[in-house]
C-alpha positions as CSV (number, residue, x, y, z in Angstrom):
1,M,151.8,167.4,71.2
2,G,154.8,165.2,71.2
3,K,154.9,161.5,70.2
4,I,154.6,160.4,73.8
5,G,151.6,162.6,74.4
6,F,150.0,161.4,71.1
7,L,150.4,157.7,72.1
8,Q,148.9,158.4,75.5
9,E,145.9,160.0,74.0
10,M,145.4,157.1,71.6
11,M,145.5,154.6,74.5
12,R,143.0,156.7,76.4
13,R,140.6,156.5,73.4
14,F,141.2,152.8,73.1
15,R,140.3,152.3,76.7
16,R,137.2,154.4,76.2
17,D,136.2,152.4,73.2
18,Q,136.7,149.1,75.1
19,R,134.5,150.2,77.9
20,G,131.8,151.0,75.4
21,N,132.1,147.6,73.8
22,V,131.6,145.9,77.1
23,A,128.6,148.0,77.9
24,L,127.2,147.3,74.5
25,L,127.7,143.5,74.8
26,F,126.3,143.5,78.3
27,G,123.2,145.4,77.1
28,L,122.8,142.9,74.2
29,T,123.0,139.8,76.6
30,L,120.9,141.3,79.4
31,V,117.5,140.6,77.7
32,P,118.1,136.9,77.1
33,M,119.7,136.5,80.5
34,M,116.7,138.0,82.1
35,G,114.5,135.7,80.0
36,V,116.3,132.6,81.2
37,V,116.0,133.7,84.8
38,G,112.4,134.6,84.2
39,V,111.6,131.2,82.7
40,A,113.2,129.5,85.7
41,V,111.2,131.6,88.2
42,D,107.9,131.2,86.3
43,Y,108.3,127.5,85.8
44,S,109.0,127.1,89.5
45,R,105.7,128.9,90.1
46,A,104.0,126.7,87.6
47,S,105.4,123.6,89.4
48,N,104.1,124.8,92.7
49,A,100.7,125.5,91.1
50,R,100.6,122.0,89.7
51,Q,101.3,120.5,93.1
52,A,98.5,122.6,94.6
53,L,96.1,121.6,91.8
54,S,96.9,117.9,92.2
55,S,96.3,118.0,95.9
56,A,93.1,119.8,95.5
57,I,91.6,117.5,92.9
58,D,92.8,114.4,94.7
59,A,90.9,115.5,97.8
60,A,87.9,116.5,95.6
61,A,87.9,113.0,94.0
62,L,87.8,111.3,97.3
63,M,85.0,113.6,98.4
64,A,83.1,113.0,95.2
65,A,83.4,109.2,95.6
66,R,81.8,109.6,99.0
67,D,79.0,112.0,97.9
68,A,78.2,110.2,94.7
69,Q,76.4,107.5,96.7
70,K,73.8,110.0,97.9
71,L,73.8,113.0,95.6
72,S,72.8,113.6,91.9
73,D,75.5,114.0,89.3
74,A,74.8,117.7,89.0
75,D,75.1,118.2,92.8
76,V,78.4,116.2,92.9
77,K,79.9,118.3,90.0
78,T,78.9,121.6,91.7
79,R,80.4,120.5,95.0
80,V,83.6,119.2,93.3
81,A,84.2,122.4,91.4
82,G,83.7,124.5,94.6
83,W,85.9,122.2,96.6
84,I,88.8,122.5,94.1
85,K,88.5,126.3,94.1
86,D,88.3,126.6,97.8
87,N,91.5,124.5,98.3
88,L,93.7,126.4,95.8
89,P,96.0,129.3,96.7
90,P,94.7,132.7,95.5
91,D,97.2,133.1,92.7
92,V,96.5,129.6,91.4
93,K,92.7,130.0,91.8
94,E,92.7,133.0,89.5
95,G,94.0,130.9,86.6
96,L,91.7,127.9,87.1
97,V,90.0,126.7,84.0
98,E,86.6,125.1,84.7
99,P,87.3,121.4,85.6
100,T,85.9,118.5,83.7
101,I,84.1,116.1,86.0
102,T,82.9,112.7,84.6
103,I,80.8,110.4,86.8
104,D,80.3,106.8,85.7
105,R,77.7,105.1,87.9
106,T,78.1,101.7,86.3
107,A,81.8,101.5,87.0
108,R,81.3,103.7,90.2
109,T,84.1,106.1,89.2
110,V,84.6,109.8,89.3
111,Q,87.2,111.3,86.9
112,I,88.4,114.8,87.3
113,S,90.6,116.8,84.9
114,A,91.6,120.4,85.7
115,K,93.9,123.0,84.2
116,V,95.4,126.3,85.5
117,D,96.5,129.0,83.1
118,M,99.4,130.7,84.9
119,P,100.3,134.2,83.7
120,T,104.1,134.7,83.7
121,T,106.0,137.6,85.2
122,I,109.6,137.9,84.1
123,A,109.4,135.3,81.2
124,K,107.2,137.8,79.3
125,I,110.4,139.5,78.2
126,I,111.0,136.6,75.8
127,G,107.4,136.4,74.7
128,T,106.1,133.6,77.1
129,N,102.9,135.1,78.6
130,H,101.2,132.0,80.0
131,I,102.2,128.5,81.3
132,L,99.4,125.9,81.3
133,V,99.5,123.2,84.0
134,A,97.2,120.3,84.2
135,S,96.4,117.4,86.5
136,N,93.8,114.6,86.8
137,S,92.5,112.2,89.3
138,R,90.2,109.2,89.5
139,S,88.4,107.6,92.5
140,T,85.9,104.9,93.1
141,W,83.1,104.7,95.7
142,G,82.3,101.7,97.8
143,T,84.8,98.9,98.0
144,N,86.3,97.0,95.2
145,T,85.5,93.3,94.8
146,I,87.9,91.7,97.2
147,E,89.4,88.3,97.6
148,L,91.6,87.9,100.6
149,A,93.6,84.9,101.8
150,L,94.6,84.8,105.5
151,V,97.7,82.6,105.5
152,L,98.3,82.0,109.2
153,D,101.1,80.3,111.1
154,N,99.6,77.5,113.3
155,T,102.8,76.0,114.5
156,G,103.6,75.0,118.0
157,S,105.4,78.2,118.9
158,M,102.2,80.1,118.5
159,K,101.1,78.8,121.9
160,D,103.8,80.9,123.6
161,D,103.2,84.5,124.9
162,G,99.5,84.5,124.1
163,K,100.2,84.6,120.3
164,M,97.4,82.2,119.2
165,D,94.8,83.8,121.4
166,A,95.8,87.2,120.0
167,L,95.8,85.9,116.5
168,K,92.3,84.6,116.8
169,L,91.0,88.0,118.2
170,A,92.8,89.9,115.5
171,S,91.5,87.6,112.8
172,N,87.9,88.1,114.0
173,D,88.5,91.9,114.1
174,L,89.5,91.8,110.5
175,I,86.6,89.6,109.6
176,N,84.2,92.1,111.3
177,V,85.7,95.1,109.5
178,M,85.4,93.3,106.1
179,E,81.8,92.2,106.8
180,K,80.8,95.8,107.7
181,A,82.5,97.1,104.5
182,K,80.6,94.7,102.2
183,D,78.0,96.3,99.9
184,L,75.0,94.1,100.3
185,S,73.8,94.9,96.8
186,I,76.8,93.2,95.2
187,A,77.0,89.4,95.3
188,D,80.4,88.0,96.4
189,Q,81.9,91.4,96.8
190,I,84.2,90.4,99.7
191,R,85.3,86.9,100.3
192,I,88.0,85.5,102.5
193,S,89.9,82.2,102.7
194,I,91.8,80.9,105.7
195,V,95.0,78.9,105.2
196,P,96.4,77.5,108.5
197,F,99.9,76.0,108.0
198,S,102.7,74.1,109.7
199,T,105.1,71.9,107.6
200,R,102.0,70.8,105.7
201,I,98.5,72.0,105.1
202,V,95.4,70.0,105.9
203,L,92.4,69.6,103.6
204,D,88.9,68.4,104.2
205,T,89.0,64.6,103.7
206,G,85.9,65.0,101.6
207,L,88.3,66.0,98.8
208,V,89.9,62.5,98.8
209,S,88.8,61.6,95.3
210,S,90.0,64.9,93.7
211,S,92.0,64.4,90.5
212,W,94.6,66.9,91.6
213,L,95.8,64.8,94.5
214,R,98.7,62.4,94.1
215,W,99.1,59.2,96.1
216,G,102.1,57.1,97.2
217,M,104.1,59.2,99.7
218,K,105.9,57.0,102.2
219,L,105.4,57.1,105.9
220,L,108.3,58.5,108.0
221,D,109.3,56.5,111.1
222,C,110.8,58.5,113.9
223,S,110.3,56.0,116.7
224,N,113.9,54.8,116.9
225,Y,115.5,58.1,116.1
226,S,115.7,61.6,117.7
227,P,112.4,63.6,117.3
228,Y,114.1,65.5,114.4
229,T,115.6,62.6,112.4
230,C,113.4,60.0,110.6
231,R,113.6,57.3,108.0
232,E,111.2,56.3,105.2
233,T,109.2,53.1,105.6
234,S,107.6,51.0,102.9
235,T,104.1,52.1,104.0
236,R,102.5,54.4,101.5
237,I,99.7,56.9,101.8
238,S,96.4,55.8,100.3
239,K,92.8,57.1,100.1
240,Q,91.9,54.7,103.0
241,N,94.5,56.0,105.5
242,W,94.6,59.7,104.5
243,E,93.8,62.2,107.2
244,G,94.0,65.3,105.1
245,C,97.7,66.3,105.2
246,V,99.3,67.5,101.9
247,A,103.0,68.1,101.4
248,D,105.0,70.3,99.1
249,R,104.8,69.6,95.4
250,D,107.9,68.5,93.4
251,D,110.4,71.2,92.7
252,P,109.9,73.6,90.9
253,N,106.1,73.4,91.3
254,D,106.5,73.7,95.1
255,V,106.5,77.4,94.8
256,T,103.8,77.9,92.2
257,D,100.1,77.6,91.5
258,S,100.7,75.8,88.2
259,D,98.4,73.4,86.6
260,S,97.5,70.8,89.3
261,S,96.3,68.2,86.7
262,I,99.9,68.1,85.4
263,N,101.6,68.7,88.7
264,P,99.3,67.2,91.4
265,Y,99.6,67.8,95.1
266,P,101.1,64.9,97.1
267,A,98.7,63.6,99.8
268,D,100.8,62.7,102.8
269,F,100.7,61.3,106.3
270,C,100.2,63.7,109.2
271,D,102.9,63.5,111.9
272,D,104.5,65.5,114.7
273,F,105.5,68.2,112.2
274,S,101.9,68.6,111.1
275,P,99.6,66.7,113.4
276,R,96.1,65.6,112.3
277,G,94.6,68.1,114.8
278,Q,95.8,71.1,112.6
279,A,92.9,73.3,111.3
280,S,92.1,72.6,107.6
281,I,91.9,75.2,104.8
282,L,88.7,77.1,104.3
283,P,88.4,78.2,100.7
284,L,87.1,81.6,99.7
285,T,83.7,82.3,101.2
286,G,81.4,85.1,102.2
287,D,80.0,83.0,105.0
288,W,81.1,85.1,108.0
289,Q,80.1,82.6,110.6
290,A,82.1,79.9,108.8
291,L,85.1,82.1,108.9
292,R,84.8,82.8,112.6
293,A,84.3,79.0,113.2
294,K,87.5,78.3,111.3
295,V,89.4,80.8,113.3
296,A,88.1,79.3,116.5
297,S,89.3,75.8,115.4
298,M,93.0,76.8,115.0
299,K,95.5,75.1,117.2
300,P,99.3,75.8,117.7
301,I,100.9,72.5,116.6
302,G,103.8,71.4,114.4
303,A,106.9,73.0,112.8
304,T,107.3,75.8,110.3
305,N,107.2,75.8,106.5
306,V,106.1,79.3,105.3
307,T,106.4,78.2,101.7
308,I,103.5,75.8,101.7
309,G,101.3,78.4,103.4
310,A,102.1,81.0,100.7
311,V,101.5,78.5,97.9
312,W,98.1,77.4,99.2
313,G,97.2,81.1,99.8
314,M,97.8,81.5,96.1
315,A,95.7,78.4,95.4
316,T,92.7,79.8,97.2
317,L,92.9,83.0,95.1
318,S,93.2,81.2,91.8
319,P,90.1,80.1,89.8
320,S,91.8,76.8,88.8
321,E,91.9,73.6,90.8
322,P,92.4,72.7,93.6
323,F,89.9,75.4,94.5
324,T,87.7,77.1,92.0
325,Q,85.9,79.7,94.1
326,A,88.1,82.6,93.0
327,K,87.3,84.9,90.1
328,P,89.8,85.4,87.2
329,A,92.4,88.1,87.8
330,S,91.1,90.0,84.8
331,T,87.7,90.6,86.4
332,P,87.1,94.4,86.5
333,R,87.7,96.1,89.8
334,L,88.8,92.8,91.4
335,K,91.5,93.1,94.0
336,K,93.3,90.1,95.4
337,Y,95.2,90.2,98.7
338,M,97.2,87.9,100.9
339,I,98.1,88.4,104.6
340,L,101.0,86.1,105.4
341,L,101.8,85.8,109.1
342,T,104.4,83.8,110.9
343,D,106.1,83.8,114.3
344,G,109.2,81.7,113.4
345,Q,112.0,80.6,111.2
346,N,111.5,78.1,108.4
347,T,112.5,74.7,110.0
348,R,111.2,71.9,107.8
349,S,109.7,71.2,104.4
350,R,109.3,68.1,102.4
351,F,112.9,68.6,101.1
352,A,114.9,70.3,103.8
353,G,115.2,71.0,107.5
354,N,114.9,69.0,110.8
355,G,111.9,70.7,112.3
356,R,113.9,72.4,115.0
357,T,116.5,74.8,113.5
358,W,116.4,77.4,110.8
359,N,117.0,76.2,107.3
360,S,118.0,78.9,104.7
361,N,117.1,76.6,101.8
362,I,113.4,76.8,102.8
363,D,113.7,80.6,103.0
364,L,114.7,80.6,99.3
365,R,111.6,78.7,98.4
366,T,109.4,81.0,100.4
367,A,110.9,84.0,98.7
368,K,110.2,82.5,95.3
369,A,106.6,81.7,96.3
370,C,106.1,85.3,97.3
371,E,107.5,86.5,94.0
372,N,105.1,84.2,92.2
373,A,102.2,85.5,94.2
374,K,103.0,89.1,93.4
375,A,103.5,88.3,89.8
376,A,100.0,86.8,89.8
377,G,98.6,90.2,90.8
378,I,98.2,89.4,94.5
379,T,99.0,92.3,96.9
380,V,100.9,90.7,99.8
381,Y,101.1,91.9,103.4
382,T,103.5,90.1,105.7
383,I,103.5,90.1,109.5
384,R,106.4,88.9,111.7
385,V,105.3,88.0,115.2
386,M,108.4,88.3,117.5
387,D,110.5,85.9,115.5
388,G,111.3,85.0,111.9
389,N,113.5,86.1,109.0
390,T,112.9,89.9,108.8
391,T,114.6,90.4,105.5
392,M,112.7,87.6,103.8
393,L,109.3,88.7,105.1
394,R,109.9,92.3,104.3
395,N,110.9,91.4,100.7
396,C,107.9,89.1,100.5
397,A,105.5,92.0,101.0
398,T,104.4,94.0,97.9
399,S,106.0,97.1,99.4
400,K,108.0,97.9,102.5
401,D,105.1,99.6,104.2
402,M,103.1,96.4,103.8
403,Y,105.5,94.6,106.2
404,Y,104.7,94.7,109.9
405,E,106.8,93.9,112.9
406,V,104.9,92.7,116.0
407,D,106.9,92.6,119.2
408,N,104.0,91.8,121.4
409,A,101.0,89.7,120.7
410,S,98.7,92.5,121.8
411,Q,99.8,94.5,118.7
412,L,98.2,92.0,116.3
413,G,94.7,93.5,116.7
414,P,95.7,97.1,115.7
415,V,97.8,95.7,112.8
416,F,94.9,93.6,111.4
417,K,92.5,96.4,111.8
418,A,94.8,98.8,109.9
419,I,95.3,96.3,107.1
420,A,91.5,95.7,106.9
421,A,90.8,99.4,106.8
422,E,93.3,99.9,104.0
423,I,91.9,97.1,101.9
424,S,88.3,98.1,102.3
425,Q,88.5,101.9,102.1
426,V,88.0,103.9,98.9
427,R,91.3,103.8,97.1
428,L,92.5,106.8,95.0
429,T,93.7,105.8,91.6
430,L,96.0,108.3,89.9
């Protein structure tokens, strides 16, 4: 063999050796590669199993809350275990570990914890034979203790397009739903306040001697001016000439429910922006007839200040003065709600606006009042009836799905019923 033939033979051997190295390396990496793929596949299966398990025990928790009112603990546990198994896919059901079901009849809760032991497939190559997935759920039966403030626009524009009539019907529908949801065995389980508002709110004049009222506001004279421009006179409000109207507190307390003994509420004159015929506030009560009577008394008069409505809605839900009917926010299983409804733009407050055109400065105060209400633990629903600042009202709501647009007064009834049903129904707590 010549030199050229020898070199060619050496190159052929080298190439054969190189192919062998690649095959060897591929063989060495194949097992971990398959393990990685297997882990991905099996963990995807485990994720799907957990979703199925969560859905099954959530549904079982709601069923248990319903059945716990009429069945024994043993029967509820048997039904829950069967319900979970029946609602799992076959491959998940096989790995189900017996669920733990805890029933607390004092707190009226059902707690469910469940696990699924998922056998792996490809991941066994790297020694992972099982993946354990778990989920838990908690539900309550009956309704929570509920305090609800209905903060309702009673301004002049509510007389248009049948809005006030529709609001009265819808409010009574909500009151009916809440009355039927009440557990008669629990005192003060559901109570509602009603806060009609325009530029001011109106209180029962029987509160005239309350320490949290401040006296001395000056009367506005609009007789020699346009209806939307007025001047202060030297005449001041007093206990003798007060008709129940109350204006915004001093900034920054105009958007809070802060201590009224330090920051009292200014008693004020009633006027065209908030006439004396405006319905007064009804504090929290479980007197269903009184609630219906208050709804019937509402009249569409005055201009719009949503801020003062939101603030007094907070006040009715607070245990401190000016109203003391509410329970502390720390009370177990107590839920506080506010439904804030308006059909127009903010046009006048104590500090801004002419009562006719939109004033963005008042919107800023409304937004701040809503923030404070939510920070106080109040769940806020907002309803815009045909007109109003959409962005402000949507942001005022606790969540975007708690904001409602009503384009026709006839839609108010279904909206109020939907909110009432959501508030009173058994709520799932994850």
